[in-house]
C-alpha positions in Angstrom: 165.7 39.2 131.3 164.8 42.9 132.0 167.7 45.1 133.0 167.0 47.1 136.2 169.1 50.2 136.9 170.2 50.5 140.5 169.6 53.9 142.2 167.2 55.0 139.5 163.9 56.3 140.9 160.8 57.1 138.8 157.7 59.0 139.9 154.6 58.3 137.9 151.0 59.5 137.9 148.2 61.1 135.9 148.5 64.7 134.8 147.7 66.7 137.9 148.6 64.0 140.4 151.6 65.9 141.8 154.6 64.1 140.4 156.6 67.3 139.8 156.0 68.6 143.3 157.1 65.3 144.8 160.2 65.2 142.7 161.3 68.6 144.0 160.5 67.7 147.6 162.4 64.4 147.5 165.4 65.9 145.8 165.5 68.5 148.6 165.8 65.7 151.1 168.7 64.1 149.2 170.4 67.5 149.1 170.0 68.0 152.9 171.6 64.6 153.4 174.5 65.5 151.0 173.7 62.6 148.6 174.7 63.3 145.0 171.4 63.4 143.2 170.2 64.3 139.7 166.6 65.4 139.2 165.2 65.0 135.7 161.9 64.7 133.8 160.3 63.5 130.6 159.7 65.0 128.1 163.2 66.4 128.6 164.4 70.0 127.8 166.4 68.7 124.9 165.4 69.7 121.3 163.6 66.4 121.0 161.8 66.9 124.3 160.9 70.5 123.4 159.3 69.3 120.2 157.2 66.7 122.2 156.1 69.5 124.5 155.0 71.6 121.5 152.8 68.7 120.4 151.3 68.3 123.9 150.5 72.0 124.0 148.9 71.7 120.6 151.4 74.1 119.0 152.4 71.4 116.6 150.1 68.8 115.1 151.2 65.3 114.2 150.0 61.7 114.4 149.8 59.6 117.5 152.5 57.2 116.2 154.8 60.1 115.4 154.4 61.4 118.9 155.2 58.0 120.4 158.3 57.8 118.2 159.4 61.3 119.4 158.9 60.3 123.0 161.0 57.2 122.5 163.8 59.2 120.7 163.8 61.7 123.5 164.0 58.8 126.1 166.9 57.1 124.2 168.9 60.4 124.4 167.8 60.9 128.0 169.2 57.5 129.0 172.3 57.2 126.9 173.6 60.7 126.1 177.4 60.3 126.7 177.6 63.4 128.9 174.2 64.1 130.5 172.5 60.7 130.2 170.9 58.8 133.1 173.2 55.8 132.7 176.3 58.0 132.7 175.2 59.7 135.9 174.4 56.3 137.6 177.9 55.1 136.6 179.2 58.1 138.4 177.4 57.1 141.6 174.6 59.7 141.4 171.1 58.8 142.4 168.8 59.8 139.5 165.1 60.7 140.1 162.8 61.2 137.1 159.4 62.7 136.9 158.0 60.2 134.4 159.6 57.5 132.3 158.5 55.0 129.6 155.6 53.9 131.8 154.0 57.2 130.8 154.3 56.4 127.1 152.7 53.0 127.6 149.9 54.5 129.6 149.2 57.5 127.3 150.4 56.7 123.7 149.1 53.1 123.6 145.6 54.5 123.6 146.0 55.8 120.1 148.8 53.5 118.9 148.2 50.1 120.6 150.0 48.7 123.6 152.2 46.2 121.9 153.5 48.8 119.4 154.4 51.4 122.1 156.0 48.6 124.2 158.2 47.7 121.2 159.3 51.3 120.9 160.3 51.4 124.6 162.7 48.5 125.1 164.5 50.4 127.8 165.9 49.4 131.3 163.6 49.5 134.3 164.2 51.8 137.3 165.0 50.2 140.7 162.1 52.2 142.3 158.7 53.3 141.0 156.4 55.5 143.0 152.9 55.7 141.5 150.8 58.6 142.9 147.4 57.0 142.4 145.0 59.9 142.2 141.3 59.8 141.1 140.7 61.3 137.6 138.3 63.9 139.0 140.9 65.2 141.5 143.5 65.5 138.8 141.2 67.5 136.6 140.3 69.8 139.4 143.9 70.5 140.1 144.6 71.1 136.3 141.7 73.5 136.2 143.1 75.4 139.2 146.3 76.1 137.2 144.1 78.3 134.9 146.1 77.2 131.9 144.9 75.8 128.6 144.6 72.1 128.9 147.2 70.0 127.1 146.4 67.3 124.6 145.5 64.5 127.0 144.0 66.4 129.9 140.3 65.4 129.7 138.3 62.9 131.7 137.6 60.1 129.2 141.2 59.9 128.1 142.7 60.0 131.6 140.3 57.2 132.7 141.8 55.0 130.0 145.3 56.1 131.0 144.6 55.0 134.6 143.5 51.6 133.4 146.7 51.3 131.4 148.8 52.2 134.4 147.1 49.3 136.3 148.0 46.9 133.5 151.6 48.1 133.4 152.3 47.9 137.1 150.7 44.4 137.3 153.4 43.1 134.9 156.7 44.5 136.4 159.8 42.4 136.7 160.3 41.1 140.2 163.5 43.1 140.9 161.6 46.4 140.5 160.4 47.9 143.8 156.9 49.3 143.1 155.0 51.5 145.6 151.4 52.8 145.0 150.7 55.9 147.0 147.4 57.5 147.8 147.3 60.7 145.8 144.5 62.2 147.9 146.9 62.5 150.9 148.6 65.8 151.6 151.8 66.7 149.7 153.7 66.5 153.0 152.4 63.0 153.8 153.3 61.7 150.3 156.9 63.1 150.7 157.3 61.6 154.1 156.0 58.2 152.8 158.4 58.2 149.9 161.3 59.3 152.2 160.5 56.5 154.7 160.6 53.9 151.9 163.9 55.2 150.5 165.4 55.3 153.9 164.3 51.7 154.6 166.1 50.7 151.4 169.3 52.6 152.3 169.0 55.0 149.4 168.2 58.2 151.4 
């Protein structure tokens, strides 16, 4: 039976879908309500996560499987670090909200490495809540172009189309105890934040 971590919230979406923006906005609402909350993200800022980001920025070259292993190692530390880990914070009655989790690995790394292999590397607990910001690939690429930064490893149309298909597969196979919400990524930032806030309020989290 899949373990589900109560009060653990994950925001997922394609690159450019706005997951980071929504993380910041939702955490602000928790802070205003004086609810103890920890905002986090993957890859993390740990040495493992920093190495992952160097690969994504094409500063370091490695194999697809090595990258998937690095993501999984970073996630293991992210979850179970005895001082800063997600499970430790949840045990101390914090709400934890993460920009990405192992669903991103399944969506992205499985294209090069195979779904079953990446799934085997990511035998981790599920969050209680998943918000998927469902945004068309062309919209995501337009937003990425607006940043005027060099594109990361996976930020091109053909690849992101496959990623979106993988997300659909992942979210069709979730355990019944996971609360999954698909949001329209074409809506305004404010509308998305309000929709997420309404859902979390309804479930007595916010």
